[in-house]
Each structure stands twice: as structure tokens, then as C-alpha cells.
C-alpha positions in Angstrom: 0.0 0.0 0.0 1.3 3.5 -0.8 0.4 6.7 0.9 -1.5 7.8 -2.2 -3.6 4.6 -2.1 -5.0 4.9 1.4 -8.8 4.4 0.7 -9.4 6.3 3.9 -7.2 4.0 6.0 -6.4 6.1 9.1 -2.7 5.0 9.6 -0.2 5.4 6.8 3.4 4.4 6.5 4.5 8.0 6.9 2.9 8.0 10.4 4.9 5.0 11.3 8.1 6.7 10.1 7.4 9.7 12.2 6.8 7.4 15.2 10.1 5.8 14.6 11.8 9.1 14.8 10.2 9.8 18.2 11.3 6.4 19.4 15.0 7.1 18.6 16.0 6.5 22.3 17.4 3.1 23.4 16.3 3.7 26.9 12.6 3.8 25.7 12.6 1.3 22.9 15.5 -0.9 21.8 16.0 -2.8 18.6 15.3 -6.4 19.5 17.3 -9.3 18.1 16.3 -11.9 15.5 17.5 -15.5 15.9 17.2 -18.3 13.3 15.6 -21.4 14.8 16.9 -24.5 13.1 14.6 -26.7 15.3 11.4 -24.9 14.3 12.7 -24.8 10.7 12.9 -28.6 10.7 9.5 -29.0 12.2 7.8 -26.9 9.5 10.3 -27.3 6.6 11.0 -23.6 6.4 13.6 -21.0 7.3 12.4 -19.7 10.6 13.6 -16.4 12.1 12.2 -15.6 15.6 11.7 -11.8 16.2 12.4 -11.6 19.9 10.4 -8.6 20.9 9.7 -10.3 24.3 13.2 -9.0 25.1 12.0 -5.4 24.8 12.0 -3.1 27.8 8.9 -4.0 29.8 8.9 -7.4 28.1 6.7 -6.5 25.2 6.1 -4.2 22.2 3.6 -2.0 24.0 6.0 0.8 24.9 6.3 1.6 21.2 2.7 2.7 20.8 2.4 4.2 24.3 5.4 6.4 23.9 4.4 7.6 20.5 1.1 8.8 21.8 2.1 10.0 25.3 5.1 12.0 24.1 2.9 14.0 21.6 0.2 14.6 24.2 2.7 15.8 26.8 4.0 18.3 24.3 0.4 19.5 24.1 0.2 20.0 27.8 -1.3 16.7 29.1 0.4 15.5 32.3 -1.9 12.6 33.4 -2.8 9.4 31.7 -5.2 6.5 32.3 -5.2 3.1 30.7 -6.8 -0.3 31.0 -4.7 -3.4 30.5 -4.2 -7.1 31.4 -0.6 -6.3 31.9 1.6 -5.5 28.9 0.0 -2.3 27.8 0.0 -1.3 31.4 3.7 -1.5 31.6 4.2 0.3 28.3 2.0 3.2 29.4 3.7 3.4 32.8 7.2 3.5 31.4 6.2 6.0 28.6 4.5 8.3 31.1 7.5 8.2 33.5 9.9 8.9 30.6 7.8 11.9 29.7 7.5 13.2 33.2 3.7 12.5 33.5 1.5 10.5 35.9 -0.3 7.3 35.0 -3.1 5.3 36.5 -3.6 1.8 35.2 -6.8 -0.2 35.6 -6.1 -4.0 35.5 -8.4 -7.0 36.0 -8.4 -8.5 39.5 -7.0 -11.7 38.0 -4.1 -10.0 36.2 -0.8 -11.9 36.7 0.9 -10.6 39.8 4.2 -10.2 38.0 2.6 -7.8 35.6 0.9 -5.8 38.4 4.2 -5.5 40.3 6.1 -4.5 37.2 3.6 -1.8 36.3 3.9 -0.4 39.8 7.7 -0.5 39.5 7.5 1.9 36.6 5.8 4.5 38.8 2.1 3.9 37.9 -0.8 3.8 40.3 -2.6 0.5 39.8 -6.3 -0.1 40.4 -7.5 -3.7 40.3 -11.1 -3.8 39.1 -13.3 -6.4 37.3 -12.7 -10.0 36.4 -12.2 -9.5 32.6 -10.7 -6.9 30.2 -14.1 -5.5 29.1 -15.1 -4.7 32.6 -11.7 -3.2 33.4 -11.9 -1.1 30.2 -15.3 0.3 31.2 -14.1 1.3 34.6 -11.0 3.0 33.3 -12.9 5.0 30.7 -15.4 6.1 33.3 -12.6 7.2 35.6 -11.4 9.7 32.9 -14.7 11.5 32.8 -14.5 14.8 34.6 -10.8 14.5 35.1 -8.0 16.4 33.4 -6.5 13.2 32.1 -6.0 11.4 28.7 -7.2 7.9 28.2 -4.6 5.7 26.4 -6.5 2.9 24.5 -4.6 -0.3 24.0 -5.3 -0.6 20.3 -8.1 1.8 19.1 -5.8 4.8 18.6 -3.9 5.8 15.5 -0.9 7.0 17.4 -0.7 3.6 19.2 -1.0 1.7 16.0 1.7 3.8 14.3 4.0 3.2 17.2 3.5 -0.5 17.0 4.1 -0.3 13.3 7.8 0.6 14.0 8.2 -3.1 14.8 7.2 -3.9 11.2 9.9 -1.7 9.8 12.4 -3.5 12.1 11.2 -6.9 11.0 11.6 -6.0 7.3 15.1 -4.7 7.8 16.0 -7.8 9.9 15.2 -10.0 6.9 14.3 -8.4 3.6 13.4 -11.6 1.8 10.5 -12.6 4.1 7.8 -14.7 2.6 5.5 -14.6 5.7 5.3 -12.8 9.0 3.1 -14.2 11.8 1.6 -11.8 14.3 -0.7 -12.4 17.3 -4.0 -10.5 17.4 -5.8 -9.2 20.5 -7.4 -5.9 19.7 -5.6 -5.6 16.4 -3.3 -2.7 17.1 -0.1 -4.6 16.7 -1.0 -6.3 13.5 -2.5 -3.1 12.1 0.8 -1.3 12.5 3.0 -4.1 11.4 0.9 -5.0 8.3 0.8 -1.3 7.3 4.6 -1.2 7.4 5.2 -4.6 5.8 2.8 -4.1 2.9 4.4 -0.7 2.2 7.9 -2.1 2.2 7.3 -5.5 0.8 3.8 -5.9 -0.7 4.4 -9.5 -1.7 5.1 -10.6 1.9 2.2 -12.6 3.4 0.9 -11.2 6.8 -0.8 -13.9 8.9 -2.6 -13.0 12.1 -3.2 -15.4 15.0 -6.0 -15.4 17.6 -6.6 -17.7 20.5 -9.7 -19.9 20.0 -11.2 -18.6 23.3 -10.9 -15.0 22.3 -11.5 -15.2 18.5 -13.3 -12.2 17.0 -11.7 -11.4 13.7 -13.3 -13.9 11.4 -16.8 -13.0 12.5 -16.0 -9.3 12.4 -14.7 -9.7 8.8 -17.8 -11.7 7.8 -20.2 -9.1 9.3 -18.2 -6.0 8.3 -18.2 -4.7 11.8 -16.3 -5.3 15.1 -17.7 -8.2 17.1 -17.2 -8.2 20.9 -17.3 -11.4 23.0 -19.2 -11.4 26.3 -16.6 -13.8 27.8 -13.1 -14.8 26.8 -11.3 -18.0 27.9 -7.6 -18.4 27.1 -4.3 -18.7 28.8 -3.0 -16.0 26.5 -4.1 -13.1 28.6 -2.2 -10.6 26.4 -4.5 -11.2 23.5 -7.7 -11.8 25.5 -9.3 -8.5 24.6 -12.5 -10.1 23.3 -12.8 -7.6 20.5 -11.2 -5.4 17.9 -12.1 -1.9 16.9 -13.5 -0.3 13.7 -10.1 1.2 13.0 -8.2 -2.1 13.4 -10.8 -4.0 11.5 -10.5 -1.8 8.5 -6.7 -2.1 8.5 -6.8 -5.9 9.0 -9.3 -6.2 6.1 -7.0 -4.2 3.9 -3.5 -5.6 4.8 -3.8 -9.0 6.5 -3.8 -12.0 4.2 -4.9 -14.7 6.5 -6.0 -15.2 10.1 -5.7 -18.5 11.9 -6.8 -19.6 15.4 -5.0 -21.8 17.9 -6.2 -23.6 21.0 -4.8 -23.2 24.5 -3.2 -26.7 24.1 -1.4 -25.5 21.0 -0.3 -22.3 22.8 1.0 -24.3 25.8 2.8 -26.6 23.5 4.5 -23.6 21.8 5.6 -22.2 25.1 7.2 -25.5 26.0 8.9 -25.8 22.5 10.3 -22.3 22.8 11.7 -23.2 26.3 13.2 -26.4 25.1 14.4 -25.5 21.6 15.0 -21.7 21.6 15.8 -21.3 25.3 13.3 -18.5 25.5 10.6 -17.8 28.2 7.6 -16.4 26.3 4.1 -15.8 27.5 1.0 -17.3 25.9 0.2 -14.3 23.7 3.8 -14.1 22.6 4.0 -17.8 21.7 0.7 -17.8 19.7 2.7 -17.1 16.5 4.7 -20.2 17.0 1.6 -22.2 17.9 0.2 -21.2 14.5 3.4 -22.2 12.8 3.2 -25.6 14.4 -0.5 -26.1 13.6 -2.0 -27.8 10.7 -3.8 -24.6 9.6 -0.7 -22.7 8.4 1.6 -24.0 5.6 5.0 -22.3 5.4 6.9 -25.1 3.7 9.8 -23.8 1.7 9.3 -20.3 2.9 11.3 -17.8 4.9 9.0 -17.0 7.8 9.3 -14.7 10.9 6.9 -15.4 13.8 6.8 -12.6 16.3 7.4 -13.3 20.0 5.7 -10.3 21.2 5.6 -10.8 25.0 7.7 -12.3 27.7 5.9 -11.4 30.9 5.0 -14.8 32.1 4.0 -15.1 35.7 5.8 -18.1 37.3 2.5 -19.6 38.6 1.1 -19.3 35.1 4.2 -20.9 33.7 3.7 -23.9 36.0 0.1 -24.2 34.8 1.1 -24.0 31.1 3.9 -26.5 31.5 1.8 -29.0 33.3 -0.8 -28.7 30.6 1.8 -29.1 27.8 3.6 -32.0 29.5 0.3 -33.8 30.1 -0.6 -33.4 26.5 2.7 -35.0 25.6 2.0 -37.8 28.0 5.1 -36.9 30.1 2.8 -36.5 33.1 0.5 -39.4 33.6 -2.3 -40.1 36.1 -3.2 -43.7 36.6 -6.0 -45.2 38.8 -5.3 -48.8 39.8 -8.0 -51.0 41.5 -6.5 -53.1 44.3 -7.5 -55.3 47.2 -6.9 -52.9 50.2 -4.3 -54.9 52.0 -0.7 -54.4 53.0 2.0 -54.6 50.3 -0.2 -53.5 47.3 1.3 -50.0 47.2 4.8 -51.4 47.5 4.3 -53.9 44.7 2.7 -51.4 42.2 5.4 -48.8 43.0 8.0 -51.4 42.3 6.5 -52.2 38.9 6.5 -48.5 38.0 10.1 -48.2 39.2 11.2 -51.1 37.0 9.9 -49.0 34.1 12.3 -46.2 35.1 9.4 -43.9 35.8 9.2 -41.4 38.7 6.2 -41.3 41.0 5.4 -37.7 41.9 2.5 -38.5 44.1 0.1 -41.2 45.2 -3.2 -41.4 47.1 -5.8 -43.9 48.3 -9.4 -43.6 47.2 -11.7 -45.8 49.3 -15.1 -44.0 49.3 -16.0 -44.7 45.6 -19.4 -46.2 44.9 -18.3 -48.9 42.4 -15.8 -50.4 44.8 -16.5 -53.7 46.6 -16.0 -54.1 50.3 -12.3 -54.4 50.9 -11.2 -52.7 47.7 -9.6 -49.4 47.0 -8.1 -47.3 44.3 -4.5 -46.1 44.2 -4.1 -43.0 42.1 -0.5 -42.4 40.9 0.9 -39.2 39.4 3.8 -40.4 37.2 6.6 -38.7 35.2 7.4 -40.4 31.9 9.5 -39.7 28.9 6.5 -39.6 26.5 3.8 -41.7 24.7 5.7 -44.9 24.4 7.0 -44.9 28.0 3.5 -44.2 29.3 2.1 -47.1 27.3 4.9 -49.4 28.6 4.0 -48.5 32.2 0.3 -49.4 31.7 1.2 -52.6 29.9 3.4 -53.6 32.8 0.7 -53.0 35.4 -1.9 -54.8 33.4 0.5 -57.7 32.8 0.6 -58.1 36.6 -3.2 -58.5 36.5 -4.0 -55.0 37.8 -7.1 -53.2 36.5 -5.6 -49.8 35.3 -7.5 -46.8 34.2 -5.7 -43.9 32.5 -7.4 -40.8 33.9 -4.8 -38.3 32.7 -7.1 -36.5 30.3 -9.8 -36.1 32.8 -7.6 -34.0 35.1 
């Protein structure tokens, strides 16, 4: 797209270039590295270059847009800013306001990861925890601005925010000029709107693919209806893209510049987080890993291409990391839960534990269940939590127990 062929699109490449000039300060926004991933490349038969924006100050791209907006508003005399965020936009606004000598108040959901709450406060912002989801938090924040001499900083429905995020697109292009495909997570659409505007100006033939979490998917329906669709509830581990809606502005830009949008499940996102830990040695949050989840899914074909998935956020709360890893390891059958029916008498636990030990598996926990309706008098269940090396090892453990005449039920997927 050229600046003369805008069709009324509210953000142009020239806006992104001006934003890039404002962000010419390494203490505000730094140029993040790109790393080739041979492992991911082998998985998908492509040249894969990870854009590691999760290593940005504040752990995400959000400072780009926030500083582009706030720095201009401060020049116009605004000295107080309010925002709503699940965490990453919060930190971006807090840092940008502090760099510009302004105050910031950030409204966050009550269930926002504690690491993001603490980090936002550390940048000097006042944090108000309200609502259980982003939409409620957003409403509270917008109401708080009424009657106050403060500016609301929207996470994605703002042309200055979009232009600031678009500076990342320029970076990605200069990182690798022969890109066939870029893969970008979508929450409210501000990031992909900015990146796609930059990419399509610099390299019109490059495919731009957006990724949404299944539990927060709105783009397909919005495109079908020609208007933004908002979900009443969202359900995804990828809190950074759990906005539950896009805006009229981002919809128009997505419709114009984005070639394809795919969705990924929480299981696929968890798997991607684990793959990035194991193969790239990178800690990336669910939203940041969504691009890799799409790459590994059956819905996106990049065979033979040069592709750049964007790792856009690294603010992963350690409690959430544990939850994600348990989910991913369970899906891989590396965590197994078995229920074994026994005669409730001495020695049964020792014998079964010995059989599992002979399979070189580690028992993480075990419990007796005796108050189960289908048990006969004098019977019990032993429930084992077992670590395995994967699918074949799990099957071998079950075969060993059944071979010793134990009735074994695999209840892993029911947990």
C-alpha cells in the first residue's frame, strides 16, 4: 500500500516513520534481536527467524505505541494518563509516562498476573484492580477519565498507538528483507494493524498472517459481518490477546492488509511455550507464543518459505508458567495419572510402586481412594501421578501393570 492509495485507512506508512523518529532512544525502545531457529525450521520445513520482541523493555512491544502517543500529548500540555490493560499495555503506558514526566493510573483485571501488576507499579504507575475481565476493566477505566484532566490511552483503538506498534514492522523488514511470511498475534488488532501497514508498504508480496486464541476469537466473524464483534466472555491462557474484540479502526486495516487469520487452541499455545523453552531457550508468555503455535499447527503452511513469527511478550508469571507447562507435559504424556484398582491390604502399594520403578518412571504423588461407589468391600483405588519420557513410555508402564493383573484406568485427560 502506498500513501496515495489509502482508501481512507487512518494510519499510513508516513505516520509509522514519524513514530520511529520519536522512538529514537534506546532507553525507551531498543531494537530487539532476531534469531534463526533450526529446530522450528525442521518442524515446518522452512527458514524460521524468531523476532524476539519479548526481550524489549517492559517485556513487550507496547512501549512503542504508548510512547508515540504520550510524548505527543505531553507536548500539548497533558500530564496525566489513564489506561486499561491485562498487563503489557499497562507497563508500556507506565514506562512511557514516566519517561515523559507524566503521571499514569492503570486499571487492571483482578486476576491479572501478579508479575505484571508488580512490574507496572515499579515503573511508577498507580494500579487499580477492578473487574474480572478486560471489558469490565476497560469500562471502569474509561469512566474514571470523565470529569478529570487526564487522557485515556487505549490499548489498540488509537492511530498513534497503531503507528508506534508499526515501527516493529519496519524493524522486522530490515531484519530479513526476503521474508515470505510474517506471523503476528492479534488481540485488539493494534499490533498487526501497525506491522501490516509497514510490511505491505515495504514488501507488498510478503504474506501477513494473524493469530488469535480460540477462546478470544473475533476477527473472522468481524470480517464476515463487516463490523467489530465483541465477546461477552473470553477464555484463554494467552491473557495478552484476550481483549475479546477489535475496533472499527483495526478491523479496516486488518481487512486491507492482513492476508490470513488462523486460530490456535490453548493446548497448542501451551505446546508452543514449551517448545520455545526447550528449543529456543526463551521464556515467552502465551500471547507471545501464539505465533509459534500457529506455525506448528495444521492450519498454516509455510513449507519452503522464509518466515518470521513474532514473539511479542515475555511477561509470564511463574504460577502461570507452571500451569502452562503441566498442561503441555500432560498433552505430551510426560505427566501421567493412573488409577489402579486393588485389594486394600498391606503390600499392594509397594508392589505397584516397584513395577513403575522397574519401568524407570518417577512417581510424583500417590493417594488412596476408598469412598468410591463402584468399589466392593475391601477394595480401594490407588491414584498415581507419574513422570514419563513420553507416549511410548506411558504405554509401557500401563502394559506392565496390566501384565501383573491389575485393573488400570488412565485418567490423565480427565484431570
